[in-house]
Every structure is written in structure tokens, then in C-alpha cells.
N, C-alpha and C positions, 0 to 999 in steps of 0.2 A: 891576401888572407881574409877569410870570412870571420866576422866577429863571433866569438864563442868558441873558436878552435884554439888549441894550445899554440903558444908561440912557435913559429917554424912549420906548423902543419899546413899542408896545402889541400884544399878541398877540390875533389875531382868533379867534373860536370856530371849531372845525372844522365844515365843512359835511358832514353825514353823511346819506346817502340810501340807500334800498333801491330798486333798480331791477329791472325785469323785462325781461330781454334773452334773446332766442332761446329762450324757454320756461323760463328759470331765473331765480331771484332772485339778485341780486348786491348786496352791501353795498359802498358806495363812500364813501371819506373824502377830501374835497377832490378829488373826481373820480376817484380811483384805487381799483381793487378792493382790498378789505380782508377777507380771510378770517380770522375770529377764531381765534387760537391762544392760548388763555388759561387762566387758573386762578382759582379763588376764593381771594382773598388773606386770609391769617390770620397774618401776622407774619414769614414767611421772607424777604420783601423783594423790591421791584421789580427791584433790580439783579441778583439771582440769576435771576429770571424772564427778564429780557432776555438775560442771558448764555446761557441755555439755549435761546433761540430763540422765547420767547413774545412776543406783541405786545400783550396786553391782560390786564387782570384785572377781576374784579367784586367789589363789596362788597354788604353786606346792608342797610346803612343809612348815612345821611350823618353821623350823630353830631351832637353838640351843640357841639363845640369847633371853631369856624370856622377858627381858625388851624391846627389840626391837619389839617383837611380840605384847606385850601389847600396846606399843606406836602406832603400826599400827592399832590395834583394836580401840584404843581411837580416832585416827585421822579419821578412817572410821565413827565412831559413830558421831563425831562432824559434819561430812559432810553428814550425813543422808544415809550412805552406809552400805550395808550388805556384809559379806565376806563368800564365799565358801572356807572353810579352807582346803588347800591341806595337805595331810599326805604322807610323803615319805615312799614308800614301795619298797622292793628290786625287781629289774628287773632281770630276768634270763639272759638277754643279757649283763648285767653288772656283771654277775658272782654269783648272789644269787642262792642258791641251795634249792629248796623247798622239797627235800628229807632229808634235814638236820633239824631234829626235834628241836634241841637245838637252831639253828639260827631262826627258825620260832617262837619258844616260846619267845626268847629274843626280837624279833621284836614286838610281840604282847604286851609284858610288856612295852616296850618303848613307843608304841603308846597309851597305857592306861594312862601313865603319861602325855603325851602331851594333850590328850583330857581333862583330869581333870584340867589341868592348865588353859584352856581357855573356857570350855564349858558354863560357866555362864556369859560370856561377852555378852551384848545385841547386839553387832555387828555381832556375829556368825550367819550365815544363815544355813549352812549345812557342812557336812564333805565329803571330796573327797579322797577316799582310793586309793592311787597310781595313776599312769598316764600311760596309754597305756601299761598295763601289758601284753596285747596280742600281742605286737609287737615283732616279731622274738622269740617266746617262743615255748616250746615243752611240758613242764611238766604241766598237768592240775591241779596239786595240788595247784598251785597258787590261783585257785578259791576257794579251801577249806580254804586257808589262808584268802582270802578276806571275805569269809563268817564268819569265826571266828572273824575277826576284826570287821565286821559289828555287829555281835551279842554282842560283848563286848561293842561297842560304845552305842548300844541301852540300855544296862544295866546301863552304867555309865552316859549316857546323853539321857534321854527320850524326850528332847525338840527339837532335830534337826535331819532331815533326813540324810541318808548315801547313797553315790553313789560311783561307780568307773567309770573311763573313758576308752573308747575303741577307738583304731585306726582302724576305720572301723569295720563292724560286719556282721555276717551272721547267718543262722539258727544253724549250729553246735556250734558256740560260744554262742549264746543265750541259747541253750539247756544246755550247760555246766554251765552257770551262774544260770539258774533256778534250776539245780540239786545240785550244790555245794555251791551257795551263795544266797539261796532263800530269805533271809531277807533283801537284798538290797531294798531300797525304790524307787530307780530310777536309770537310767544309764546316763552317760555322753557320748555323741557322738562327734567324732572329724573327720570332713571332710573338704576338701578345694575345689579344682576345681570340685570335683564330688559331691558336696552337693546337686545338683539338683536331684540326684538319691535317696535322703533320703526317700521320701514317698514309693518308691518301695522297698528299703532295709527294712523299717519297716514292710511292708506287707510280704515279702518273708522270713524274719527272724523269724516271729512269735512274735516279741516284741509288745505287746499291752499295756504295762504299760507306765508311764510317763518318760520323758527324758528331758535333757537340752543339747543343742549343746555347749559343753564346750570348743571347739576350732573350729574356722572357720575363713576364711579371704581371702587373695588373692589366686590365683592358685599356688599350691605348686611347688617347684623347681623340684620335681620328676615327675611331670605331665605336665611340660611346654615343648615347642619346644626346640630342641637342635641344636647347630651349628654342622658343620661337624666334629669338634674335641670334641664334647660332652659337650660343655658349655651350661648350661641352660639359656634360654632367659627370662628375667624378664620384666613384664609389667611395664609401667611408672606409676607415682603416679596418674595421672588423670584417666587412664584406671582402676587402682585398685579401686579407689573410685566409679566408675560406677558399677563395679562388686559387690562391697560390698552392695551398695544400692539395686541392682537387687536381689542378693542372700538373703538378709534380707527380702525384701518385698515378694518375690515369694515363698520362702521356709520356713524360720524361723518364720516370723510373720504370715504366712498363716495357720500354724498348731496350732489351739487353742483347739484341742482334746487331744493330748498327749504331745505336746511341752509346756514347762514351761518358755521358753526364751533362752538366749544364752550369751556366753562370747566370744567376738571377740578377735582375736589374732593379734596384741599384743599392749597393752597400754604402750608404751615405745619403746625401740629399742634393737636389738640384732644382732649379726653376725650369720647368717645362710645362707651359700653360698655367700651372699653379706651382707653388713651392713644395707641394706634398704629393704630386701625382705619382711619381716613380720611386722616390727615396724610401728605403726601409727605416730610415731614421728621420726625426724632425730636425730642422735647422739648429735647434738648441742641443742636439745630441741624444735626445731621448729615443729609445728603441720602441718600435710599434708592434702591434699584434703580428705583423708580417714576419718580423724577426723570430718571434716565438714559433710561428708556423714552420719556418725554415729549420729551426733547431729540431722540431719534432720529426720532419721528414728526413732529416739527415741522421738523427741519432735514435729515433723511436721514443724519446722522452721529452716531455714539456719542461720548461725551466721551473725552478723552485718558486720564483715569484714572477707572475705573468703580467703583461700589460693589461690595462682596463679594456673593456668592450663597450660598444655603444649601439643604440638603435638609430633610426633615421633622424637626421636633423630636419626640423620643420620651422618654417618662417611664416607667420600669419596663418598658422594651421595647415600650410601646404608644403609639399616636397618639391625638390628641384625640377623634376620632370613636369610639374604643373606650370612651368614658366612664370614664376612668381613676379608680379609687377606691383610696385609700391608707388604711392603718391608722395611727391617731394615734400619733406618737412613734416609728414604725418607720423604719429607714434605707432610702433609695431612691436610685436613680441616674437621671440624665437625660443625653441625648446629642444633639448636633446636629453635622452635618458642614457645614463651610464652606470656600469657596474664594475666592481673589482672583485675577482675571485678570491683574493687574499685578504679582503677587508681593509685595504689601505684607504686612507682618507683621500678624497679626490679634489683637485682644484681645476678650475675652468679658466681658460685664457681665450678671450674673444678678440677678433680683429675684423675690420672691413677693408678690403683692397679694391682698387679699380680693377675691372676685368682686363685680363691680358689682351693686347692687340697683336701679339706676335703671330706671324704666319710661317715661322721657320719650320724646317723638316729635319729628320734624321738626327735629332738631338743637338742641332746647332744652338749656339749660345743665345739665351734670352735674359732680359733683366726682370727682376721681381717688380711687379706693378707697385706704384706708390700707395701707401696707406691713406685712408680717408679719416680726416680729423672730425670725428663726431663723438658725442658722449655715449658710452655704453654702460648700462646699469644692469649688472648681473645679480642674481639672488643667491649665488654660491651653490646652487643645487641643479645646475643645468638650464636655468631660465635666464633670459636676457630681454631687456627692453631698451629701445633706442628710437630716435627720430630718424626717419629716412633722410639721406643726404638731400640737400636743397637743389643740387645741380642734376638735371636729368642725365641719364646715361646708364651704362652697364657696370655692375659691381659684383662682389662676391663676399659672402659672410663666412668666416672661418672660426672654428672652435677647436682648441686642443684640450684634452682631458688628461691631466697628469696625476700620477699616483705617489709622487714624492720618493720613488725608489729608482728613478731613472728611466721609467717607462711611460708611454702615453698612447692614447688613441686620438683620433681626429676626424673631422668631417667638414665639408664646406658646401655652400649652396649659392649658385649664381642668382642674382636678382636684377631687375630693371627698375629704374626710377623714371616716372613721367610727371609732367606738370599736373596739378590737381584739375 
């Protein structure tokens, strides 16, 4: 029984279909058109997503805690949300061998059990078979496995479409999918700074079927400017929000022929090169201008109380792309200008972290770099003075600007310390 239903009531699974109508693909849920206005979920909560105008979220795996997954499904249902259910599939870059028939068969059996556990829940929208299986792979048999998984899901669950997600795509990859996994109902496309090239990629790849943009967001750390010591330069929160709005309006929402909607990355927060690069929320739970931007593109209305905005963070009068180098132990000043459209009083929270040394790809787990223990003297109005760390090396200065209403902006700047 799904929570919220009367005792004895049985909820039927949603009937989800992709139809082709007047030359365009339409996702229908129980007969009604359903354009995905979604996010990748990572802890910020379904309630906040629904309140901001979202109608769906995606996961990356089903997990092993059945009670936890059912609770997630129930909570989504209570909030009027549908879930694209992620299924964990072995990645070659993590050591899975698609020449190992026993391992492939075991994986298929495990996935069959997962699908049968949750297929009848009304919050299920579709199944997502693996994530970026084309990232740093060589063995094309992975697509045979995806095809077998898709066929199995269609037999076990005729009510929900099946997709796999791709880290970029081209004609050779699409040709492999068509040949080895022809029963896929759609594909998931994952692009960041290069999402503007999506229309051209669809044309040159020969993919004429439906798709969902299953990951998109700020400009990725691998495609951003670098300092002279190869530290990636992250956009501030205000710039990211502007980019999200532009990318959604110009690319995602503009395609009503093949595109079925999108899942912005990430409804929550995570460490990936920095603690703020991809999350739409700060680690403390505050929503950022990116959340406001998503509410606007989803609903056409800005929130009643908006997150603060900032201008460029400067350190020693320079910006991040200047490759700021400081002398160990010497005094320096930083400054950021911030505004709040609602007139809320602003507070500033400054920290210095060691620069991340992670080289992981594809969203693999990273640890937050350790904080640097130095005295930070702020003036309460966006100004900061501090002595550069005494140990030479690569660091990053962070500032969070909080409005006291649960919202915040942020910026960071990588810097290098050398001996005087």
C-alpha cells in the first residue's frame, strides 16, 4: 500500500508511454502529456523540488535498502513527483568485465529482482540502465548487456520505458546502440558547457528518436578555464544561474520534437573538484540563485524571496583567471560585492581549503579537501583580510553570502602560495 491511500486501497502502476504525434515525441503518463521538469536528487528533498515547480527526479541506483527505496517512492508520490529509477550497471572503468559471462548473467538476475520490487509503484516513471557506460570504455559488449537488460525489463514491466545515459555521443556510438540495444525506448544525454551543440550532435549522430537530457548544469570543471598551475576556475553562483536559464530556454525547452524534458544536476550538493561546483544547494542546505532560476523556467514565476546575487570575487585586486599567486605569510585582502533584491541583511562566511588533488571522472566519489587553519578577518560587508598560508602550495578561497531566509550566493577563487 502507498502511504496516503485509504486502508485497503491498492495503487496501480502508472501507465507511461512515448507516443509519436504530428511529427513529435510525447511522453504520456496515464494518458496525459508529461514534460519532465526534473533534477538529479541528492538530498535536498522532494518537497523542495515540488514546491519549486519540478515534477520528477532521477536517481543513479536503486540501492540495497528496500524499505528506504519504498519510502522514497512514497514520498515522491505524496508530493506529486515521478522518479526515473536509476539501475546500477557495472562500468568497465571500475573493473567490470563484459567478457565475463557469469558476471553479466549475475548482474541481469540482480536487476530483475530490483525491477520486480518497485515496478508497480505509481511514482515510477521509467528505468535508467546504468550511467555513462560509454565513458572510458572499450568493450562494445556492454551495449549487448544493456540490450538484454532492456529486453528483460520490457518483459517484467510493460508499463515503463527504458533508457541508458550517455556522456556525450556521436554516430559510431549511436550505431552501436541501434545494433546491440535496439529495444531502448529513448536515450539520456549528459552535456554541460557544450550543451549548445546538442542540436548539431543529434543531427550528425543520426539519433532521430526521443531523448531526455539526464544531466546538465554549470560549465564542467573539465571544460572551464585553468590557472597556470591547472586549477579549474569555477563560475560564481550568480553566473551559474544565468547560464542555467539560458541553456534551458535556448536548448532544452526549445526542442519539442525529440526532447522530453530534463534533469538538472544536482538537487543537493556534492564534492566534485569543489564542494559547490554542481550542487544547487550549499552543504548547509541553503538554496542558491540556480534554484530560483529553475523555478522561473519551470513555472514562469520567480520566488517571493530570492537568493542574493554577487559580482566577481577578487583577491589582491585580481580575479581567478589572473592565476593569483601570493607570498607565504604576507597580508592580503579579498572583496566581493553582494546585493539582495529583498533587502535582507547579508552575512558572509569565508573559508580557505587546500586545492583538490582529485583526478576522478564521471562523478566518482571525492573527499572534501581539508580546511586551512588561518585567521580570517572580515569586515561584515564583503571584505576580508588574512595572511597567506605559510606553506607553499595550491589553495582555494571560498565565500558564502547568506540572507538569513535560507538562501545564499557563493564564489571561490583558486590561488597559489610561494615562498617570498
